[in-house]
VMD Tcl script that draws the C-alpha trace (Angstrom):
set ca {
  {16.81 44.68 -144.88}
  {13.90 44.89 -142.42}
  {14.09 41.15 -141.80}
  {17.87 41.36 -141.23}
  {17.36 44.11 -138.71}
  {14.88 41.94 -136.77}
  {17.35 39.02 -136.71}
  {20.12 41.30 -135.46}
  {17.98 42.60 -132.63}
  {16.92 39.09 -131.64}
  {20.58 37.87 -131.56}
  {21.60 40.84 -129.51}
  {18.88 40.02 -127.02}
  {19.92 36.39 -126.75}
  {23.56 37.32 -126.26}
  {22.64 39.86 -123.64}
  {20.52 37.36 -121.73}
  {23.26 34.79 -121.80}
  {25.81 37.31 -120.56}
  {23.53 38.35 -117.74}
  {22.93 34.75 -116.70}
  {26.66 34.03 -116.72}
  {27.35 37.08 -114.57}
  {24.58 36.13 -112.16}
  {25.87 32.56 -111.93}
  {29.36 33.82 -111.14}
  {28.07 35.90 -108.26}
  {25.46 33.51 -106.82}
  {26.99 30.52 -104.88}
  {25.54 27.90 -102.65}
  {26.63 27.54 -99.02}
  {28.32 24.21 -99.84}
  {30.33 25.81 -102.65}
  {31.38 28.61 -100.40}
  {32.53 26.10 -97.76}
  {34.41 24.06 -100.34}
  {36.30 27.08 -101.53}
  {37.11 28.12 -98.01}
  {38.83 24.78 -97.01}
  {41.48 22.84 -99.00}
  {40.64 19.20 -99.82}
  {42.43 16.50 -97.85}
  {45.66 15.18 -99.46}
  {45.83 11.66 -100.91}
  {48.73 9.47 -102.01}
  {49.26 8.95 -105.70}
  {50.52 5.40 -106.27}
  {51.38 3.26 -109.24}
  {52.18 -0.45 -109.47}
  {55.70 -1.83 -109.83}
  {56.03 -3.25 -113.37}
  {58.15 -5.83 -115.12}
  {59.28 -4.36 -118.45}
  {62.26 -4.03 -120.76}
  {64.00 -0.67 -120.91}
  {66.15 0.87 -123.60}
  {67.77 4.28 -123.88}
  {68.20 5.73 -127.36}
  {70.29 8.50 -128.85}
  {68.41 10.40 -131.59}
  {70.38 12.29 -134.26}
  {69.46 13.78 -137.59}
  {71.31 13.23 -140.83}
  {71.18 13.29 -144.60}
  {71.24 10.25 -146.89}
  {73.86 10.31 -149.61}
  {76.36 8.09 -151.30}
  {79.81 7.80 -149.70}
  {82.17 10.78 -149.52}
  {82.64 12.24 -153.05}
  {86.22 11.88 -154.33}
  {87.54 13.85 -157.33}
  {89.27 11.76 -160.01}
  {91.85 12.98 -162.54}
  {94.28 11.25 -164.87}
  {97.77 10.85 -163.40}
  {99.50 11.57 -166.70}
  {99.37 10.98 -170.43}
  {97.80 8.08 -172.30}
  {99.76 6.07 -174.83}
  {99.39 5.51 -178.57}
  {99.74 1.74 -178.67}
  {102.54 1.82 -181.29}
  {105.08 4.45 -180.28}
  {106.87 5.79 -177.27}
  {104.99 9.05 -177.46}
  {101.67 9.70 -175.79}
  {98.81 12.09 -175.78}
  {99.24 14.52 -172.91}
  {96.54 14.63 -170.28}
  {96.04 18.31 -171.06}
  {95.66 17.92 -174.83}
  {94.12 14.47 -175.32}
  {90.47 14.17 -176.37}
  {87.72 12.20 -174.65}
  {86.38 9.68 -177.17}
  {84.17 7.68 -174.76}
  {83.00 9.58 -171.67}
  {81.88 8.11 -168.32}
  {78.20 8.34 -167.41}
  {76.78 9.63 -164.16}
  {75.28 6.93 -161.97}
  {77.36 4.09 -163.44}
  {79.18 1.74 -161.08}
  {82.94 1.34 -161.47}
  {84.22 -2.13 -160.61}
  {87.73 -3.48 -160.31}
  {89.20 -4.07 -163.80}
  {86.56 -1.98 -165.58}
  {87.09 0.48 -168.44}
  {86.03 3.90 -167.16}
  {86.50 5.98 -170.32}
  {88.56 6.32 -173.50}
  {90.95 9.17 -174.25}
  {92.10 9.52 -177.86}
  {90.99 5.93 -178.39}
  {93.10 4.67 -175.48}
  {91.48 2.99 -172.44}
  {91.50 4.21 -168.86}
  {91.11 1.26 -166.46}
  {89.91 1.34 -162.84}
  {92.04 -0.87 -160.58}
  {91.80 -1.30 -156.83}
  {94.96 -0.10 -155.11}
  {96.01 2.16 -152.25}
  {98.92 3.85 -154.01}
  {97.88 6.29 -156.75}
  {99.40 6.09 -160.22}
  {102.06 8.80 -160.36}
  {104.38 7.80 -163.24}
  {104.44 5.64 -166.36}
  {105.64 2.12 -165.59}
  {108.32 1.30 -168.14}
  {110.51 -1.81 -168.63}
  {112.97 -2.19 -165.78}
  {110.97 -0.05 -163.34}
  {110.87 -1.15 -159.70}
  {108.86 -0.10 -156.68}
  {105.66 -0.55 -154.69}
  {103.58 0.79 -157.58}
  {104.95 -1.99 -159.80}
  {104.09 -4.56 -157.13}
  {100.57 -3.11 -156.97}
  {100.24 -3.66 -160.73}
  {101.52 -7.23 -160.38}
  {99.00 -7.92 -157.60}
  {96.20 -6.63 -159.83}
  {97.37 -8.78 -162.76}
  {97.27 -11.89 -160.56}
  {93.79 -10.87 -159.39}
  {92.66 -10.50 -163.01}
  {93.99 -13.95 -163.96}
  {97.30 -13.03 -165.65}
  {100.73 -14.33 -164.60}
  {103.34 -11.55 -164.15}
  {105.94 -13.95 -162.77}
  {107.21 -13.30 -159.23}
  {105.26 -10.52 -157.51}
  {108.46 -8.71 -156.56}
  {107.93 -5.11 -157.67}
  {110.16 -5.53 -160.77}
  {108.62 -4.74 -164.14}
  {110.37 -7.47 -166.11}
  {109.53 -9.34 -169.31}
  {106.98 -11.59 -167.58}
  {105.13 -8.60 -166.15}
  {105.18 -6.90 -169.56}
  {103.70 -10.00 -171.20}
  {100.96 -10.11 -168.54}
  {100.12 -6.43 -169.17}
  {99.95 -7.08 -172.91}
  {97.61 -10.04 -172.35}
  {95.47 -7.94 -169.99}
  {95.07 -5.18 -172.58}
  {94.26 -7.74 -175.28}
  {91.55 -9.28 -173.08}
  {89.95 -5.82 -172.83}
  {90.07 -5.29 -176.61}
  {93.04 -2.90 -176.72}
  {96.71 -3.02 -177.68}
  {99.24 -2.33 -174.95}
  {101.78 0.47 -175.34}
  {104.47 -1.30 -177.36}
  {107.71 -0.74 -179.28}
  {108.50 1.91 -181.88}
  {109.63 0.88 -185.37}
  {113.22 1.90 -184.61}
  {113.20 -0.11 -181.39}
  {111.91 -3.18 -183.23}
  {114.69 -2.86 -185.83}
  {117.35 -2.52 -183.15}
  {116.01 -5.53 -181.27}
  {116.08 -7.69 -184.40}
  {119.71 -6.73 -185.03}
  {120.77 -7.47 -181.48}
  {118.94 -10.80 -181.50}
  {120.65 -11.73 -184.76}
  {123.98 -10.90 -183.14}
  {123.16 -13.18 -180.21}
  {122.22 -16.00 -182.61}
  {125.46 -15.63 -184.56}
  {127.53 -15.52 -181.38}
  {125.79 -18.61 -180.04}
  {126.51 -20.44 -183.27}
  {130.16 -19.41 -182.96}
  {130.31 -20.72 -179.42}
  {128.74 -23.99 -180.49}
  {131.38 -24.39 -183.17}
  {134.14 -23.52 -180.70}
  {132.98 -26.13 -178.26}
  {132.81 -28.71 -180.99}
  {136.32 -27.83 -182.06}
  {137.51 -28.30 -178.52}
  {135.85 -31.70 -178.22}
  {137.37 -32.83 -181.52}
  {140.83 -31.40 -180.83}
  {142.30 -34.70 -179.67}
  {141.08 -36.63 -182.68}
  {143.25 -36.93 -185.79}
  {141.68 -34.98 -188.58}
  {139.94 -36.92 -191.29}
  {139.42 -35.88 -194.84}
  {135.83 -35.14 -194.13}
  {136.79 -33.04 -191.11}
  {139.32 -31.11 -193.16}
  {136.77 -30.57 -195.87}
  {134.22 -29.52 -193.27}
  {136.66 -27.04 -191.74}
  {137.41 -25.57 -195.15}
  {133.72 -25.33 -195.87}
  {133.31 -23.65 -192.50}
  {135.93 -21.07 -193.37}
  {134.38 -20.43 -196.75}
  {130.95 -20.21 -195.18}
  {132.26 -17.80 -192.57}
  {133.97 -15.78 -195.28}
  {130.76 -15.71 -197.26}
  {128.87 -14.77 -194.12}
  {131.33 -11.96 -193.42}
  {131.06 -10.81 -197.01}
  {127.28 -10.92 -196.79}
  {127.31 -9.14 -193.42}
  {129.63 -6.49 -194.81}
  {127.48 -6.14 -197.90}
  {124.33 -5.86 -195.85}
  {125.99 -3.33 -193.55}
  {127.14 -1.30 -196.53}
  {123.73 -1.63 -198.14}
  {122.10 -0.52 -194.92}
  {124.43 2.45 -194.67}
  {123.90 3.33 -198.31}
  {120.19 2.82 -197.94}
  {120.04 5.06 -194.90}
  {122.13 7.64 -196.77}
  {119.91 7.23 -199.82}
  {116.87 7.65 -197.60}
  {118.32 10.87 -196.28}
  {119.12 12.03 -199.80}
  {115.69 11.03 -201.04}
  {114.01 12.68 -198.11}
  {116.17 15.77 -198.64}
  {115.18 15.89 -202.31}
  {111.57 15.41 -201.38}
  {111.91 18.21 -198.85}
  {113.56 20.48 -201.44}
  {110.92 19.59 -204.02}
  {108.25 20.38 -201.47}
  {109.91 23.72 -200.78}
  {110.06 24.45 -204.53}
  {106.42 23.42 -204.89}
  {105.51 25.65 -201.97}
  {107.36 28.56 -203.57}
  {105.53 27.98 -206.85}
  {102.24 27.60 -205.01}
  {102.94 30.80 -203.13}
  {103.62 32.64 -206.45}
  {100.51 31.15 -208.02}
  {98.46 32.12 -205.01}
  {99.77 35.69 -205.08}
  {99.31 35.96 -208.89}
  {95.80 34.58 -208.76}
  {95.00 36.90 -205.90}
  {96.24 39.85 -207.97}
  {94.25 38.64 -211.00}
  {91.17 38.26 -208.82}
  {91.63 41.81 -207.54}
  {92.17 43.19 -211.07}
  {89.08 41.38 -212.41}
  {87.01 42.60 -209.51}
  {88.27 46.17 -210.02}
  {87.51 46.01 -213.78}
  {83.99 44.78 -213.09}
  {83.41 47.46 -210.48}
  {84.76 50.17 -212.83}
  {82.56 49.00 -215.70}
  {79.50 48.87 -213.48}
  {80.23 52.37 -212.25}
  {80.70 53.69 -215.85}
  {77.49 51.99 -216.93}
  {75.65 53.56 -214.04}
  {77.06 56.98 -215.01}
  {76.29 56.41 -218.75}
  {80.01 56.69 -219.44}
  {81.15 54.80 -222.57}
  {83.69 52.03 -222.53}
  {87.05 53.87 -222.72}
  {88.52 51.09 -224.87}
  {85.79 51.04 -227.52}
  {84.14 54.39 -227.02}
  {80.77 52.65 -227.07}
  {78.29 52.46 -224.20}
  {78.56 49.50 -221.90}
  {76.23 46.64 -222.76}
  {74.75 43.97 -220.51}
  {76.78 41.42 -222.42}
  {79.97 43.29 -221.71}
  {79.18 43.59 -218.02}
  {78.30 39.85 -217.88}
  {81.60 39.01 -219.55}
  {83.51 41.01 -216.94}
  {81.43 39.38 -214.14}
  {82.26 35.94 -215.50}
  {85.91 36.88 -215.65}
  {85.80 38.09 -212.05}
  {84.12 34.83 -210.87}
  {86.68 32.76 -212.76}
  {89.54 34.76 -211.24}
  {88.04 34.34 -207.74}
  {87.68 30.57 -208.20}
  {91.25 30.30 -209.47}
  {92.44 32.33 -206.50}
  {90.61 29.98 -204.11}
  {92.11 26.95 -205.83}
  {95.53 28.56 -205.55}
  {95.02 29.01 -201.80}
  {94.05 25.32 -201.46}
  {97.09 24.32 -203.50}
  {99.28 26.53 -201.31}
  {97.91 24.89 -198.13}
  {98.48 21.43 -199.57}
  {102.02 22.38 -200.51}
  {102.60 23.65 -196.97}
  {101.30 20.37 -195.50}
  {103.44 18.37 -197.93}
  {106.51 20.33 -196.88}
  {105.77 19.70 -193.20}
  {105.47 15.95 -193.82}
  {108.64 15.93 -195.92}
  {110.61 17.71 -193.21}
  {109.40 15.20 -190.58}
  {110.29 12.27 -192.85}
  {113.77 13.78 -193.35}
  {114.29 14.06 -189.61}
  {113.26 10.43 -189.15}
  {115.63 9.30 -191.90}
  {118.49 11.31 -190.37}
  {117.83 9.67 -186.98}
  {117.88 6.20 -188.56}
  {121.10 7.08 -190.42}
  {122.72 8.09 -187.12}
  {121.85 4.75 -185.51}
  {122.61 2.52 -188.49}
  {126.45 2.39 -188.17}
  {126.20 0.87 -184.67}
  {123.74 -1.77 -185.83}
  {125.77 -2.60 -188.94}
  {129.03 -2.75 -186.99}
  {127.55 -5.27 -184.54}
  {126.55 -7.61 -187.37}
  {129.98 -7.33 -189.02}
  {131.79 -7.96 -185.71}
  {129.79 -11.12 -185.17}
  {130.64 -12.35 -188.69}
  {134.31 -11.52 -188.18}
  {134.39 -13.48 -184.94}
  {132.77 -16.43 -186.69}
  {135.35 -16.30 -189.51}
  {138.24 -16.11 -187.09}
  {136.86 -19.10 -185.26}
  {136.49 -21.07 -188.50}
  {140.05 -20.20 -189.52}
  {141.36 -21.30 -186.14}
  {139.50 -24.57 -186.49}
  {141.11 -25.21 -189.87}
  {144.59 -24.28 -188.61}
  {144.29 -26.62 -185.67}
  {143.81 -29.66 -187.88}
  {147.54 -29.88 -188.68}
  {148.81 -28.22 -185.50}
  {150.23 -30.14 -182.57}
  {147.75 -31.22 -179.97}
  {148.02 -27.99 -178.05}
  {144.58 -27.16 -176.85}
  {145.44 -23.63 -175.77}
  {144.29 -22.03 -178.97}
  {141.11 -24.10 -179.10}
  {140.30 -23.18 -175.55}
  {140.99 -19.55 -176.35}
  {138.64 -19.87 -179.28}
  {135.95 -21.16 -176.94}
  {136.66 -18.33 -174.52}
  {136.52 -15.80 -177.34}
  {133.28 -17.23 -178.65}
  {131.87 -17.31 -175.13}
  {132.82 -13.69 -174.55}
  {131.28 -12.74 -177.87}
  {128.10 -14.57 -176.98}
  {128.02 -13.04 -173.51}
  {128.59 -9.57 -174.90}
  {125.86 -10.01 -177.48}
  {123.45 -11.24 -174.80}
  {124.45 -8.38 -172.52}
  {123.86 -5.86 -175.30}
  {120.46 -7.40 -175.94}
  {119.58 -7.55 -172.24}
  {120.65 -3.95 -171.58}
  {118.65 -2.71 -174.51}
  {115.64 -4.91 -173.73}
  {115.21 -3.45 -170.26}
  {114.77 -0.01 -171.79}
  {112.12 -0.99 -174.34}
  {109.02 -3.14 -174.36}
  {105.47 -2.95 -173.11}
  {104.89 0.04 -170.85}
  {101.94 1.19 -168.78}
  {101.17 4.90 -169.32}
  {100.34 6.85 -166.17}
  {97.07 8.12 -167.61}
  {95.66 4.68 -168.47}
  {95.21 3.38 -164.92}
  {93.13 4.88 -162.09}
  {94.11 3.27 -158.80}
  {91.22 3.69 -156.33}
  {91.51 2.45 -152.73}
  {87.95 1.09 -152.60}
  {85.92 -0.50 -155.38}
  {83.21 -0.64 -156.52}
  {82.39 3.08 -156.54}
  {79.59 5.09 -158.13}
  {80.10 7.95 -160.61}
  {78.51 10.86 -158.78}
  {79.20 13.58 -161.38}
  {81.00 13.82 -164.74}
  {83.14 16.83 -165.63}
  {83.93 15.97 -169.27}
  {81.97 15.04 -172.35}
  {82.88 13.31 -175.57}
  {85.11 15.60 -177.60}
  {86.41 17.55 -174.59}
  {90.11 18.01 -173.98}
  {91.19 16.18 -170.82}
  {92.46 18.66 -168.27}
  {92.21 18.34 -164.50}
  {89.25 16.66 -162.81}
  {87.24 14.31 -165.04}
  {84.64 13.10 -162.54}
  {83.81 12.55 -158.88}
  {83.05 9.13 -157.46}
  {81.35 7.94 -154.31}
  {80.85 4.59 -152.66}
  {78.24 2.46 -154.35}
  {76.21 2.06 -151.16}
  {74.03 4.66 -149.45}
  {75.17 6.17 -146.19}
  {73.80 8.71 -143.75}
  {76.04 11.63 -142.87}
  {75.16 12.71 -139.33}
  {76.88 14.06 -136.24}
  {76.74 13.55 -132.48}
  {77.72 15.88 -129.70}
  {81.15 15.33 -128.21}
  {79.52 14.48 -124.89}
  {77.64 11.57 -126.53}
  {80.65 10.22 -128.44}
  {81.43 7.44 -125.92}
  {77.86 6.13 -126.10}
  {78.28 4.80 -129.64}
  {80.74 2.58 -131.49}
  {81.39 1.43 -135.02}
  {79.31 -1.59 -136.11}
  {76.43 -0.52 -133.83}
  {73.06 -1.42 -135.39}
  {70.75 1.58 -135.74}
  {67.31 2.44 -137.11}
  {66.97 4.96 -139.96}
  {63.56 6.58 -140.45}
  {62.48 8.76 -143.37}
  {59.30 10.67 -142.58}
  {59.21 12.02 -146.14}
  {58.86 8.50 -147.57}
  {57.25 6.87 -144.53}
  {59.83 4.07 -144.30}
  {62.15 2.64 -141.66}
  {65.42 0.93 -142.63}
  {68.11 -0.84 -140.71}
  {71.65 0.51 -140.73}
  {75.11 0.08 -139.25}
  {77.54 2.72 -138.00}
  {80.47 2.28 -140.37}
  {82.70 5.21 -139.43}
  {83.07 7.70 -136.58}
  {85.40 10.64 -137.09}
  {88.38 10.30 -134.75}
  {88.57 14.03 -134.05}
  {85.87 16.51 -133.03}
  {85.70 19.96 -134.46}
  {87.44 23.15 -133.41}
  {88.98 22.89 -129.92}
  {86.99 19.71 -129.31}
  {83.73 21.60 -128.94}
  {82.00 20.77 -132.20}
  {80.09 17.63 -133.02}
  {81.79 14.55 -134.43}
  {80.77 13.15 -137.81}
  {79.11 9.74 -137.95}
  {78.52 7.70 -141.11}
  {75.80 5.05 -141.16}
  {75.59 2.54 -144.02}
  {72.14 1.49 -145.24}
  {71.25 -0.98 -147.96}
  {67.73 -0.58 -149.38}
  {66.47 -3.62 -151.29}
  {64.85 -1.37 -153.89}
  {67.34 0.45 -156.16}
  {64.73 3.03 -157.17}
  {64.07 3.75 -153.52}
  {67.81 4.18 -153.02}
  {67.86 6.86 -155.72}
  {64.94 8.66 -154.08}
  {66.55 8.55 -150.64}
  {69.74 10.20 -151.89}
  {69.79 13.65 -150.32}
  {66.75 13.06 -148.07}
  {66.77 14.03 -144.36}
  {66.31 11.13 -141.92}
  {66.17 10.41 -138.21}
  {68.67 7.94 -136.76}
  {67.80 6.07 -133.57}
  {70.89 4.61 -131.87}
  {70.26 2.26 -128.90}
  {72.92 3.23 -126.37}
  {71.80 1.15 -123.37}
  {69.23 -1.60 -122.93}
  {68.12 -4.36 -120.60}
  {67.88 -6.56 -123.67}
  {65.16 -9.16 -123.85}
  {65.07 -9.55 -120.06}
  {62.21 -7.82 -118.21}
  {63.25 -6.00 -115.04}
  {61.35 -4.38 -112.15}
  {60.76 -0.71 -113.03}
  {58.97 2.26 -111.49}
  {58.42 5.85 -112.65}
  {61.35 8.17 -111.96}
  {59.16 10.15 -109.54}
  {58.87 7.09 -107.26}
  {62.61 7.13 -106.39}
  {63.87 9.64 -103.84}
  {67.16 10.21 -102.03}
  {67.65 9.56 -98.31}
  {69.87 11.54 -95.94}
  {72.81 9.15 -96.40}
  {72.66 9.56 -100.18}
  {71.08 6.18 -100.91}
  {68.00 5.75 -103.08}
  {64.63 4.52 -101.82}
  {61.02 3.99 -102.76}
  {57.89 4.24 -100.55}
  {55.66 1.17 -100.77}
  {52.00 1.33 -99.75}
  {50.96 -1.64 -97.59}
  {47.51 -3.28 -97.66}
  {46.51 -1.64 -94.36}
  {47.06 1.82 -95.83}
  {50.41 2.44 -94.16}
  {53.69 2.76 -96.05}
  {57.32 1.63 -95.64}
  {60.56 2.86 -97.15}
  {62.72 0.36 -99.04}
  {66.28 1.07 -100.11}
  {66.89 0.24 -103.77}
  {69.72 0.25 -106.27}
  {68.58 2.21 -109.36}
  {69.67 0.88 -112.75}
  {68.97 1.93 -116.33}
  {66.64 4.93 -116.65}
  {64.74 5.29 -119.90}
  {61.32 6.22 -121.22}
  {60.32 7.83 -117.88}
  {61.06 4.65 -115.88}
  {64.01 3.43 -113.84}
  {65.15 -0.10 -113.07}
  {65.23 -0.89 -109.33}
  {66.69 -3.67 -107.18}
  {65.79 -3.95 -103.48}
  {68.69 -3.78 -100.98}
  {69.24 -5.01 -97.41}
  {67.09 -8.11 -97.84}
  {63.92 -6.20 -98.61}
  {61.57 -7.60 -101.20}
  {59.79 -5.77 -103.98}
  {57.54 -7.61 -106.39}
  {55.60 -6.82 -109.50}
  {52.26 -5.27 -108.58}
  {53.47 -3.63 -105.36}
  {52.29 -0.03 -105.29}
  {54.83 2.75 -104.87}
  {54.09 6.34 -103.95}
  {54.88 8.88 -106.68}
  {53.33 11.92 -104.96}
  {50.30 13.32 -103.16}
  {47.28 15.21 -104.43}
  {43.74 16.38 -103.61}
  {40.84 13.97 -103.93}
  {38.90 16.50 -105.97}
  {39.23 15.44 -109.60}
  {41.41 12.40 -108.80}
  {40.96 9.16 -110.63}
  {40.08 6.28 -108.30}
  {41.66 2.90 -108.85}
  {38.76 0.42 -108.86}
  {40.91 -2.40 -107.62}
  {41.75 -1.03 -104.18}
  {40.12 2.36 -103.89}
  {43.40 4.38 -103.89}
  {44.11 7.32 -106.12}
  {46.36 6.62 -109.16}
  {47.78 9.26 -111.46}
  {48.91 8.67 -114.99}
  {52.72 8.36 -115.30}
  {52.90 8.61 -119.07}
  {55.57 11.05 -120.06}
  {57.13 11.40 -116.58}
  {60.86 11.44 -116.19}
}
mol new
graphics top color blue
foreach p $ca { graphics top sphere $p radius 0.5 }
foreach p [lrange $ca 0 end-1] q [lrange $ca 1 end] { graphics top cylinder $p $q radius 0.2 }
display resetview
């Protein structure tokens, strides 16, 4: 402590001496110092040389790196089943294969699966808004046809009509992706077969009619007569067979209804029995449980068995416990049997409804087959009658006309029905996106989720910088301008291009306008890191290019009385002269100048930028004049 005190005293003394010396120095001045302070130093020109240099003016804005504008994506409707006209609704279907965040979606790619059905991404401006069914027309159909051509499938004429060729192309497209297109129901397939058979029969009748007409002028031969008789018998047999088949089909459909009705009634009876068994077993379970509980209570109270008068034994209690367990198991089995009976009844009722629907449609199908056979028989009979008739071709021609009408009607029936059935394109199985590829930015559903509303958001697959410029600077930039993007966080500089400038400023034209700059890093990992990072964007707005121009500091240019611009050049003899100039691009503290009125200015000429005292000035060793630094001026 004593030593510390000595040090403190010594320091105090040193500080005091220094303070006294400083105070004395402040108050004691030499005569020269006093004279210098009394008179201001003489002024001196500050000059700098004229330079040749390139100039560029830049606009600096700040922005954030991100992928292109996020767009929400939702299914436009239901997905199909592949075998029936029904579909799984977009609100109730289940995601079986979910999209993954960060994946890239390309044209003709499978984005996800819903209830086992695919959802394809297809490039197109018009969104999917309806299922495309046979016979549909419109721009959305044409968009599908364009995509099919792009994918290598032939839809026929690209005319916006969803005809048989387009359906076949859709089916081939689905098959190439490993899926089955949305096709015909069983009832539709049956109806199509019947109508096609009718067309075949009618065509055969027309062929026979035409042959009869061509042979009408020939005298009948024995073989022709025999052939005509065989034709009649064949037609009669065909009519008989068609009638039999029609009757069989009607009986079969009625039998199916009866069988399905009996199955439904049997299921109802089984359900009633199962309900009784369930209720009985439940009552038995309750009684067994009550008996066990009563015995256990009597045993606990040392009360004898009321039936035997003897005390309850462990064996007796165990017997009642076993009985209660057995009754509970039987009750559970009865519940299972009741549920199975309920499910069986539900299936039987659905099967009955299907059979009733088929029975309703069967008469029309059967009648068409019988009509075709009747027409064929009438034609065969006419052919036989004409063998011995006079050579009047009216009847034969009428037969041809009849057969032709029958054929035409059969084809019309087939065509009208065909345009209503076939391969369809469910609304929920295609996502039309205006720009592809895109990147999955976020996923809203997982495997097993019910599809409802938004399923994901997508962005462009390339990085962009979202920035803004003031409205006053809007005319300085244009789309496709090349810019420089600098990330101070990562210490990198990337090239970029202005890809989009918002056409409208903000509220009342006072806010900034959005600018989007595309960048393409070579390193994908770096691209992931840059997502969301702040960056500086340097936009060259004016430049002298690669050409060097004469330039001086901004301070060297002054305005004359007539409004023109001028610079003051120092001559070798120490005098100066004023030279009128035309100022050009100003940037980086310098301005481009061009001499006017025949005056000459060359690189190295010294221009006056101001005046200053000699005291403290820096002397230019080349000519002895004072030169001030111009860095940062302007």
